C-alpha positions, 0 to 999 in steps of 0.5 A: 778523792771525790770526783767533781760533779759533772753536768749531764743533759738527757735530751728527748727528740721527736714528733708525737704526731709521727708515730715512732718518731716520738720514741725519744719523747716517750723515754723522757716522759717516763724517766721524769715520771718514774725517777728522782732526777739529781740536780746534776742531770737535766732531762728534757723533752725537746720534741722538734725544738732544734734551736732550744736543743742547740743552745742547751747543748752549748750550755757547758754540759760534760756529756749529752745523751740524745734519745731518738728514733734512728732508722738504721735498717735493723728490726723495729725495736732494735736499740742502739747506743752510739758515741757521736763525733762532733768533729766529723760534722763538716763545716756546712751551715745549718739551714737558715730556717729549720723545719718546725715539724722535725728536728735533724740532730746533725743540723742541731750539732752544726749549730752547736759548733757554730755557737762554739759549744762543741769545743766544751762538750766532753761526750755526745751519745745517742740512745736510739731505737729502730722505728717501725712507723716513721713519717706517718702521713696520717699523724699517728699519735702512738708508738708501734708495738716493738718500739713501745716495748723498747722504751723500758729497755732504753730507760735502762740504757740511759740509767746504765750510761749515767751509772757507769760513766758518771756514777749518777744513779737514778732512783725510782720515785716513792710515788711516780708522778702521773703522765699527761692526761689520758696517758697510760701509766 
């Protein structure tokens, strides 16, 4: 019996002006440039757009994988694959006016709950990377060496997650799409 197709959202989070905070953005950029994406998978760089991410998560996806820099205290470049619990968020309201220069995933998930989207969410996961440079006051626009080296491994984690849990296989494109102007490929 064929399994019904499941819709999956892969969401990159981060601010490209804050050093390693751009980890999620870079993972998404490379996924979109290097792999053919099936119609059942939506991959998007949400950057710092918390409201957009909350509404996207609320759009009846069976699974959501967030990709973000996650400071947990390990060595820079350490990767994490975590299953998140939307029920443990509490009932605290999201800020009335979110910070336009950052995206707090907990606040976004609280907004998802307020929108009624958490009830339909089957799986919420996080592929995270321990940052070396976060909250750069100077506006660092590149990843540190250990975090940049972790990007291909994080892509492998996302692909493995899709393959193992949903039988969705991202195939390399025959000719990769170019990245942004000035980006090394």
